[in-house]
N, C-alpha and C positions, 0 to 999 in steps of 0.2 A: 438651683435644683441639681442634685448630683446623680450621676448614672452609675449603677453598680456593674453594668456591663459595658459593651462597646456600642457604637452607633448602629442603629438598625438601617439596613438598606432593603426596603420592601419588608419582607419577613425574615430575612437572613441577617445575622449580626456581622458587623464589620469590625475586626479586632484592632484596626489601625486608626480609628477616629473616635472622638468623644462627641456625644450628642449635645446639641445646643438647643435648649427648649425654652418655652415661655409657659408660665402657669397663670391662669386667670381664676379668680375666686369671686363668685357672684353671691352676695349676701342679700337674699330676697325675703319677702314676707311669707311665701309659701314653701320655698326650698332654698337650700344653700348648695351651690354647684361648684365643682372644681374641674377645670379643663386643662389638660396638658397638650401642648402642640409645638410644632416646629415649622419653620419656613422651608418649603421644598425648592427644588431647582427652578420652578416656574414663578417663584415669589408668592405662592399661596400658602396659607396655613393648613398644615396637615395635623388632624387631631390624633394623638397617640393614645390617650387614655382620658377617662372622665369618671367622676363620682359625684353623687348627690345625696343629700340627707334632708329630712323634714326640718323646716325652720319653725321652731316653737318659741323663739325669743326675740323675734323681730315683728314690729307692727308698722306698716306703711313706710318701710325703709328706715325706721328708727329702732335701735336696740332697746328692748323693754326688759330683757332678762339676760344679764351678762353670762351667767354660768350655762344656761341652755344654749345660748349662741355659740359659746366656746365648744361645747360638746358636739353641736351640729357641724361646726367647721372641722373638727377633728375627724368625725365620721366621714365627711365628704372627701377629705384629703387622704385618709387611710384607704378608702375604697378606690380612689384614683391610683394610688400606689399599688394596691393589690391587683388591679386590672392590668397594670403594666408588667405583671409577672414577678413583682418583687424586685425589679432591676432599678427602680427609680426612687430616690428619696427627695421629697419635696421639702425645701427649707425656706423658700422665698416665693412670694406671690404678687401679682398685680390685682388690686382689689377694685371691683366695680362698686360705685356708689350711686344711689338714686333716692327718691323719697320726696315728700311734700315740703321738706325744709330747704330744698335746693332752690336758689334764685339766680338771676343773671342780670347784668347791667352793661351798658355801653360806656366807654370812656376813651380818652386819648392820652398817649404818653409821649414824652419828648426826651431825646438824648442828644446832648451837644458833644460832638467829637472834638478832641483836643487840637487838631490841626486840619487845615484845608487839604494838605497833601495826603496822598495815600488813598486806599480804597476802603469802602465800608466792608467790614468783615463779620464773621459769625460772632466774634466777641462783642462787637457793637450791638448786634441784635440781642445777644444774651443779656447784656447790661440793661438794655431797654426793657426786656421782659422781666428781669429780676426786680427792676424798679417798680413794675406794676404789682408784683407780689407784696410789695411794701405799702400798697395803697391802704389808707386808713378806712376801715369798714365800720359799720354800725356795731355797737356792743353785742358780743355774743356770736358774731359772724366771722368766718375766715374764708380766704380765697382758696378754692380747690384747683381751678384751672384758669390759665390765661391764654386766650386765643387771639393772636394777631390776625386781623382781617385784611388790611391793606396798609402799605407804608407810604410815607410822604418824605421825600428827600429835597431839602431846600425849596419847599413849597410846591414841588412837582408831585401831584397826587396820582393815585391809582396804580401804585407799584406793588407787584406781588412778591418780588424777590430783589431786594436792593444790594445784595452781596456783589462786590466788584465795582459798584458805582462810586463816583466821586461826590463828595458832599460833606457839609459840616453839621447841618441840623437834620437829625433823623427823627421822624415822628411815626406814629402808627395809631390806627383805630383798633381798639381792643374790645373783645367780648369777655367779661369776667364771670366765672361761675363761682358762686359762694354757697356755703352751707353753715349750719349751726356748729359752733365750736364743740359743744358737748356731744353732739351726735357723731361728728367725725372722730373725736377723741375716743368715744366708746367703741367705735368700729376698730380703730387702731388697737385699743386695749384687748379686744376679743381676739384679734388675729395674733397679736404678740403673745398672749397667754395661751394660745394654741400652739406655741413653740414655732411660730413662723415669723419671718421678717417681711416687710412691705417694700417692694421695689417702687411701686407707684400706685396712687389712688386715682382712678379714672371715672369720669361721669359715664354711666352706662349708655344713655342715648347717643353720646358721641362715639363710643366704642362700636355700637350697633351700626351707626351710619358709616363709620370707617370700614366696617366689614362688608357691607352690602352695596354701597353707592359707588358709582363711577365718578371720575373727576368732574365730568360735566354736570352730573346730578348734584354733587356737592356745591358747585359754583352757583 
């Protein structure tokens, strides 16, 4: 997202800084909503602008009419830009996904480190998670999100953060979120044909939980 002006400080523009924002696009059955926000000094998300349009091309989270969905996306995005005073141009979004085609399953992954020396790094964890995205699914399904729940290092279980630990065998219990390939592809197509790029596709219940639950409640 580009800012045609400088960063806002309260209601006053600051000419010395660029605004760093996040854009969420919720493609729902009744409405399509676009929210623009930024993280404030307290780590909370401050909403800068929003727009919504009637959703006439989506049924139960599944795109049923491509052209109508594209038009609704454009209307929501244009309204969010207009409410920002014309200072913001939205060109990339984080897309929320939901619907009856979403499924989940539990599985375990294993990553063998090349040597016993050294510490487990973020690169090791990334390699393990990337392997899970390559898991073979049923025909017509694809993995949307991979959620590590706990790690196991050399058979030591219950580890939440293995970075910095010594070990050769890195395992993890994962929760995989899957969706129908055609449905996910249609959502991508609608967003891209609305002249937007996708930063990430996020399962909406997870986004809601992340927004409102404390760490203890998530646990």
